[in-house]
DSSP file (Angstrom, degrees, kcal/mol; ACC not computed):
  #  RESIDUE AA STRUCTURE BP1 BP2  ACC     N-H-->O    O-->H-N    N-H-->O    O-->H-N    TCO  KAPPA ALPHA  PHI   PSI    X-CA   Y-CA   Z-CA
    1    1 A X     >        0   0    0      0, 0.0     4,-3.0     0, 0.0     5,-0.3   0.000 360.0 360.0 360.0 -52.7    5.5   10.8   -1.8
    2    2 A X  H  >  +     0   0    0      1,-0.2     4,-2.5     2,-0.2    13,-0.4   0.901 360.0  51.6 -58.7 -40.5    6.6    8.1    0.7
    3    3 A X  H  > S+     0   0    0      2,-0.2     4,-1.7     1,-0.2    -1,-0.2   0.926 110.8  49.5 -58.3 -46.3    9.2    6.7   -1.8
    4    4 A X  H  > S+     0   0    0      1,-0.2     4,-2.4     2,-0.2     3,-0.3   0.940 111.9  46.1 -62.1 -46.9   10.7   10.3   -2.2
    5    5 A X  H  X S+     0   0    0     -4,-3.0     4,-2.9     1,-0.2    -1,-0.2   0.847 109.5  56.5 -65.9 -32.2   10.8   10.9    1.5
    6    6 A X  H  < S+     0   0    0     -4,-2.5    -1,-0.2    -5,-0.3    -2,-0.2   0.840 112.1  42.7 -62.3 -34.6   12.4    7.4    1.9
    7    7 A X  H  < S+     0   0    0     -4,-1.7     3,-0.3    -3,-0.3    -2,-0.2   0.853 122.8  36.5 -80.6 -36.4   15.1    8.3   -0.4
    8    8 A X  H  < S+     0   0    0     -4,-2.4    -2,-0.2     1,-0.2    -3,-0.2   0.773 134.5  20.2 -87.3 -29.3   15.7   11.8    0.9
    9    9 A X    ><  +     0   0    0     -4,-2.9     3,-1.5    -5,-0.3     4,-0.2  -0.455  69.1 158.5-134.9  62.6   15.2   11.3    4.6
   10   10 A X  G >   +     0   0    0     -3,-0.3     3,-1.4     1,-0.3    -1,-0.1   0.738  66.6  72.1 -60.8 -22.0   15.7    7.4    5.1
   11   11 A X  G 3  S+     0   0    0      1,-0.3    -1,-0.3    -3,-0.1    -5,-0.1   0.809 101.6  45.4 -66.3 -24.7   16.4    7.8    8.9
   12   12 A X  G <  S+     0   0    0     -3,-1.5    -1,-0.3    -7,-0.2    -2,-0.2   0.393 108.3 158.4 -93.4  -0.9   12.7    8.6    9.4
   13   13 A X    <   +     0   0    0     -3,-1.4     2,-0.1    -4,-0.2    -3,-0.0  -0.217  32.8  53.8 -91.0-178.3   11.3    5.8    7.2
   14   14 A X    >   -     0   0    0    -12,-0.1     3,-1.5    -2,-0.0     4,-0.2   0.296  59.2-173.8 -80.5 132.6    9.7    3.9    6.0
   15   15 A X  G >  S+     0   0    0    -13,-0.4     3,-2.1     1,-0.3     4,-0.3   0.698  72.5  78.4 -63.6 -19.0    7.2    6.7    5.5
   16   16 A X  G >  S+     0   0    0      1,-0.3     3,-1.9     2,-0.2    -1,-0.3   0.832  80.1  71.1 -64.8 -25.3    4.5    4.5    4.3
   17   17 A X  G <  S+     0   0    0     -3,-1.5    -1,-0.3     1,-0.3    -2,-0.2   0.657  88.7  65.1 -62.5 -14.6    3.8    3.5    7.9
   18   18 A X  G <  S+     0   0    0     -3,-2.1     2,-0.4    -4,-0.2    -1,-0.3   0.550  76.2 106.5 -84.2  -8.9    2.4    7.0    8.4
   19   19 A X    <   -     0   0    0     -3,-1.9     2,-0.5    -4,-0.3    -3,-0.0  -0.571  47.5-175.4 -73.3 125.3   -0.5    6.5    6.0
   20   20 A X        -     0   0    0     -2,-0.4     2,-0.4     2,-0.0    -2,-0.0  -0.987  18.4-137.9-122.9 130.9   -3.9    6.1    7.7
   21   21 A X        -     0   0    0     -2,-0.5     2,-0.3     0, 0.0    -2,-0.0  -0.707  25.2-179.4 -89.9 134.3   -7.0    5.3    5.8
   22   22 A X        -     0   0    0     -2,-0.4     3,-0.1     1,-0.1    -2,-0.0  -0.855  36.7 -83.4-126.0 161.8  -10.1    7.2    6.8
   23   23 A X        -     0   0    0     -2,-0.3    -1,-0.1     1,-0.1     0, 0.0  -0.303  57.0 -91.9 -62.3 149.3  -13.7    7.1    5.6
   24   24 A X        -     0   0    0      1,-0.1     2,-0.2     4,-0.1    -1,-0.1  -0.311  40.0-122.2 -59.6 146.1  -14.4    9.2    2.5
   25   25 A X    >   -     0   0    0      1,-0.1     3,-2.1    -3,-0.1    -1,-0.1  -0.547  42.5 -80.4 -85.0 154.3  -15.7   12.6    3.2
   26   26 A X  T 3  S+     0   0    0      1,-0.3    -1,-0.1    -2,-0.2     0, 0.0  -0.301 118.3  15.5 -58.2 138.6  -19.1   13.6    1.8
   27   27 A X  T 3  S+     0   0    0      1,-0.2    -1,-0.3    -3,-0.1     2,-0.1   0.534  86.9 165.4  73.4  10.0  -18.8   14.6   -1.9
   28   28 A X    <   -     0   0    0     -3,-2.1    -1,-0.2     1,-0.1     2,-0.2  -0.336  40.6-118.8 -61.1 134.6  -15.5   13.0   -2.3
   29   29 A X        -     0   0    0      1,-0.1     3,-0.1    -2,-0.1    -1,-0.1  -0.515  15.8-147.9 -70.8 136.2  -14.4   12.5   -6.0
   30   30 A X  S    S+     0   0    0      1,-0.2     2,-0.4    -2,-0.2    -1,-0.1   0.771  78.2  16.3 -76.1 -27.8  -13.9    8.7   -6.6
   31   31 A X        -     0   0    0      2,-0.0     2,-0.4    -3,-0.0    -1,-0.2  -0.999  61.3-157.4-150.3 145.0  -11.2    9.3   -9.1
   32   32 A X        +     0   0    0     -2,-0.4     2,-0.3    -3,-0.1     0, 0.0  -0.985  21.5 169.2-119.6 128.4   -8.8   12.1  -10.2
   33   33 A X        -     0   0    0     -2,-0.4     2,-0.5     2,-0.0    -2,-0.0  -0.999  21.1-160.2-144.1 142.9   -7.2   12.2  -13.5
   34   34 A X        -     0   0    0     -2,-0.3     2,-0.5     2,-0.0    -2,-0.0  -0.988   7.0-174.6-123.1 131.0   -5.2   14.7  -15.6
   35   35 A X    >   -     0   0    0     -2,-0.5     3,-0.6     1,-0.1     4,-0.2  -0.895   6.0-180.0-126.6 102.3   -5.0   14.2  -19.4
   36   36 A X  T >>  +     0   0    0     -2,-0.5     4,-2.2     1,-0.2     3,-0.6   0.444  52.1 107.4 -81.8   4.5   -2.7   16.7  -20.9
   37   37 A X  H 3> S+     0   0    0      1,-0.3     4,-2.8     2,-0.2     5,-0.2   0.801  76.3  51.1 -57.0 -35.4   -3.2   15.4  -24.5
   38   38 A X  H <> S+     0   0    0     -3,-0.6     4,-2.7     2,-0.2     5,-0.5   0.909 111.4  48.4 -71.6 -36.5   -5.3   18.3  -25.7
   39   39 A X  H <> S+     0   0    0     -3,-0.6     4,-1.6    -4,-0.2     6,-1.6   0.891 114.3  46.5 -67.1 -37.7   -2.7   20.8  -24.5
   40   40 A X  H  X S+     0   0    0     -4,-2.2     4,-1.1     4,-0.2    -2,-0.2   0.945 118.3  41.0 -68.6 -49.1    0.1   18.8  -26.2
   41   41 A X  H  < S+     0   0    0     -4,-2.8    -2,-0.2    -5,-0.2    -3,-0.2   0.939 126.3  31.4 -67.0 -47.6   -1.9   18.4  -29.4
   42   42 A X  H  < S+     0   0    0     -4,-2.7    -3,-0.2    -5,-0.2    -2,-0.2   0.833 134.0  26.1 -85.1 -31.4   -3.3   22.1  -29.7
   43   43 A X  H  < S-     0   0    0     -4,-1.6    -3,-0.2    -5,-0.5    -2,-0.2   0.562  95.3-122.3-112.2 -13.2   -0.5   24.0  -27.9
   44   44 A X     <  +     0   0    0     -4,-1.1    -4,-0.2    -5,-0.5     2,-0.1   0.710  53.9 165.2  76.0  17.1    2.6   21.9  -28.5
   45   45 A X        +     0   0    0     -6,-1.6     2,-0.3    -9,-0.1    -1,-0.2  -0.440  13.9 179.4 -70.8 139.7    3.0   21.8  -24.7
   46   46 A X        -     0   0    0     -2,-0.1     2,-0.0    -3,-0.1     0, 0.0  -0.992  34.9-104.8-135.1 136.8    5.4   19.2  -23.3
   47   47 A X        -     0   0    0     -2,-0.3     3,-0.1     1,-0.1     4,-0.0  -0.331  18.7-144.3 -59.7 141.0    6.2   18.7  -19.6
   48   48 A X  S    S+     0   0    0      1,-0.1     2,-0.3     2,-0.0    -1,-0.1   0.765  84.9  18.8 -76.5 -24.6    9.6   20.0  -18.6
   49   49 A X  S    S-     0   0    0      4,-0.0     2,-0.1     3,-0.0    -1,-0.1  -0.948  85.4-105.6-139.2 158.8   10.0   17.2  -16.2
   50   50 A X     >  -     0   0    0     -2,-0.3     4,-2.4     1,-0.1     5,-0.2  -0.476  41.7-106.5 -82.0 166.5    8.5   13.7  -15.6
   51   51 A X  H  > S+     0   0    0      1,-0.2     4,-2.2     2,-0.2     5,-0.2   0.887 116.4  50.9 -63.2 -42.8    6.1   13.4  -12.7
   52   52 A X  H  > S+     0   0    0      2,-0.2     4,-2.5     1,-0.2     5,-0.2   0.933 111.9  48.2 -59.0 -48.6    8.5   11.4  -10.4
   53   53 A X  H  > S+     0   0    0      1,-0.2     4,-2.3     2,-0.2    -1,-0.2   0.924 113.5  47.0 -59.6 -46.0   11.3   14.0  -10.9
   54   54 A X  H  X S+     0   0    0     -4,-2.4     4,-1.5     1,-0.2    -1,-0.2   0.844 111.7  50.7 -70.3 -32.7    9.0   16.9  -10.2
   55   55 A X  H  X S+     0   0    0     -4,-2.2     4,-2.6    -5,-0.2    -1,-0.2   0.910 110.7  48.1 -68.6 -42.1    7.6   15.3   -7.2
   56   56 A X  H  X S+     0   0    0     -4,-2.5     4,-2.5     1,-0.2    -2,-0.2   0.899 111.1  52.0 -62.9 -42.1   11.1   14.6   -5.7
   57   57 A X  H  X S+     0   0    0     -4,-2.3     4,-1.7    -5,-0.2    -1,-0.2   0.860 109.5  49.3 -64.5 -33.7   12.1   18.2   -6.4
   58   58 A X  H  X S+     0   0    0     -4,-1.5     4,-2.3     2,-0.2     3,-0.3   0.956 111.9  48.4 -66.9 -51.7    8.9   19.4   -4.6
   59   59 A X  H  X S+     0   0    0     -4,-2.6     4,-2.2     1,-0.2    -2,-0.2   0.896 110.5  50.9 -54.6 -44.3    9.7   17.2   -1.6
   60   60 A X  H  X S+     0   0    0     -4,-2.5     4,-1.7     2,-0.2    -1,-0.2   0.867 108.6  53.0 -63.8 -36.7   13.3   18.4   -1.6
   61   61 A X  H  X S+     0   0    0     -4,-1.7     4,-1.2    -3,-0.3     3,-0.3   0.969 109.4  47.6 -63.7 -51.5   12.1   22.1   -1.6
   62   62 A X  H  < S+     0   0    0     -4,-2.3    -2,-0.2     1,-0.3    -1,-0.2   0.841 111.4  50.6 -64.8 -32.7    9.8   21.6    1.4
   63   63 A X  H >< S+     0   0    0     -4,-2.2     3,-0.5    -5,-0.2    -1,-0.3   0.879 114.8  44.7 -69.8 -32.5   12.7   19.8    3.4
   64   64 A X  H 3< S+     0   0    0     -4,-1.7    -2,-0.2    -3,-0.3    -1,-0.2   0.587 114.7  48.9 -84.8 -10.5   15.0   22.7    2.6
   65   65 A X  T >X  +     0   0    0     -4,-1.2     3,-1.9    -3,-0.2     4,-1.2  -0.264  60.9 140.5-126.2  44.1   12.5   25.4    3.4
   66   66 A X  H <>  +     0   0    0     -3,-0.5     4,-3.0     1,-0.3     5,-0.3   0.792  67.4  67.6 -58.5 -25.9   11.1   24.4    6.8
   67   67 A X  H 34 S+     0   0    0      1,-0.2     4,-0.4     2,-0.2    -1,-0.3   0.742  99.2  51.8 -66.6 -23.6   11.1   27.9    7.9
   68   68 A X  H <4 S+     0   0    0     -3,-1.9     4,-0.3    -6,-0.1    -1,-0.2   0.936 123.0  24.8 -80.5 -45.5    8.3   28.7    5.3
   69   69 A X  H >X S+     0   0    0     -4,-1.2     4,-1.7    -7,-0.2     3,-0.7   0.761 102.2  78.0 -94.6 -24.8    6.0   25.9    6.4
   70   70 A X  H 3X S+     0   0    0     -4,-3.0     4,-2.2     1,-0.2     5,-0.2   0.882  90.9  56.7 -54.0 -43.9    6.8   25.1   10.0
   71   71 A X  H 3> S+     0   0    0     -4,-0.4     4,-0.9    -5,-0.3     5,-0.3   0.876 106.5  51.2 -58.9 -35.8    4.9   28.2   11.4
   72   72 A X  H <4>S+     0   0    0     -3,-0.7     5,-2.4    -4,-0.3     3,-0.4   0.935 109.8  50.0 -66.7 -43.1    1.7   27.0    9.6
   73   73 A X  H  <5S+     0   0    0     -4,-1.7    -2,-0.2     1,-0.2    -1,-0.2   0.862 117.2  37.9 -63.9 -38.1    2.0   23.5   11.2
   74   74 A X  H  <5S+     0   0    0     -4,-2.2    -1,-0.2     2,-0.0    -2,-0.2   0.502 125.4  36.1 -93.0  -5.3    2.5   24.7   14.6
   75   75 A X  T  <5S-     0   0    0     -4,-0.9    -3,-0.2    -3,-0.4    -2,-0.1   0.600 126.4  -2.1-109.2 -98.3    0.0   27.6   14.5
   76   76 A X  T   5S+     0   0    0     -5,-0.3     2,-0.5     1,-0.2    -3,-0.1   0.768 125.6  44.6 -76.9 -28.5   -3.2   27.5   12.5
   77   77 A X      < +     0   0    0     -5,-2.4    -2,-0.3    -6,-0.2    -1,-0.2  -0.957  52.0 173.8-125.0 120.8   -3.1   24.1   10.9
   78   78 A X        -     0   0    0     -2,-0.5    -1,-0.1    -4,-0.1    -5,-0.1   0.297  65.1 -88.9-106.7   8.1   -2.0   21.1   12.9
   79   79 A X  S    S+     0   0    0      1,-0.3    -2,-0.1     0, 0.0     2,-0.1   0.543  76.3 149.2  98.8   8.7   -2.7   18.4   10.4
   80   80 A X        -     0   0    0      1,-0.1     2,-0.6     2,-0.1    -1,-0.3  -0.379  62.2 -93.2 -73.3 154.6   -6.3   17.7   11.3
   81   81 A X    >>  -     0   0    0      1,-0.2     3,-1.6     2,-0.1     4,-1.0  -0.576  36.4-151.9 -69.7 116.2   -8.8   16.6    8.6
   82   82 A X  T 34 S+     0   0    0     -2,-0.6     3,-0.2     1,-0.3    -1,-0.2   0.784  89.7  62.8 -68.7 -26.8  -10.3   20.0    7.5
   83   83 A X  T 34 S+     0   0    0      1,-0.2    -1,-0.3    -3,-0.0   -57,-0.1   0.725 113.0  37.1 -63.3 -19.8  -13.6   18.5    6.5
   84   84 A X  T <4 S+     0   0    0     -3,-1.6    -2,-0.2     2,-0.1    -1,-0.2   0.559  92.5 104.1-108.5 -12.7  -14.1   17.5   10.0
   85   85 A X  S  < S-     0   0    0     -4,-1.0     3,-0.1    -3,-0.2     2,-0.0  -0.472  80.2-102.5 -76.1 143.0  -12.6   20.3   11.9
   86   86 A X        -     0   0    0     -2,-0.2    -1,-0.1     1,-0.1    -2,-0.1  -0.342  45.6 -99.7 -64.9 146.6  -14.9   22.8   13.6
   87   87 A X        -     0   0    0      1,-0.1     2,-0.5    -3,-0.1    -1,-0.1  -0.310  32.9-138.4 -64.9 142.4  -15.2   26.1   11.7
   88   88 A X        -     0   0    0     -3,-0.1     2,-0.2     2,-0.0    -1,-0.1  -0.850  10.0-136.9-100.1 136.9  -13.2   29.0   12.9
   89   89 A X    >>  -     0   0    0     -2,-0.5     4,-1.6     1,-0.1     3,-0.8  -0.546  25.7-112.8 -84.1 161.2  -14.6   32.4   13.0
   90   90 A X  T 34 S+     0   0    0      1,-0.3    -1,-0.1     2,-0.2    -2,-0.0   0.760 116.0  59.8 -63.7 -22.5  -12.5   35.3   11.8
   91   91 A X  T 34 S+     0   0    0      1,-0.2    -1,-0.3     3,-0.0    -3,-0.0   0.813 114.2  33.7 -76.4 -28.1  -12.4   36.6   15.4
   92   92 A X  T <4 S+     0   0    0     -3,-0.8    -2,-0.2     2,-0.0    -1,-0.2   0.572  87.5 112.5-101.7  -8.6  -10.7   33.5   16.7
   93   93 A X     <        0   0    0     -4,-1.6   -17,-0.0     1,-0.1    -3,-0.0  -0.444 360.0 360.0 -66.7 134.2   -8.6   32.5   13.7
   94   94 A X              0   0    0     -2,-0.1    -1,-0.1   -18,-0.1   -18,-0.1   0.439 360.0 360.0-105.5 360.0   -4.9   32.9   14.7
């Protein structure tokens, strides 16, 4: 993600400086992996794009559609770690 943002918005980079490491949350998975081999073998599925190209396309979409995500960032979700945020009741959720 940082490399994609560095290519698309270099004036705000390097984006890697924004990464902050935090302690694992309870129940955190140690590893995430996706193996599409069964879908490829049994269904003949092949990805339409490679991972890097699709990731860059996704970043480009978010940069071009700020009107879609900005209200979320300035309203209900300010970027806090959700596993640590106090629970909101339905009456106070905005």
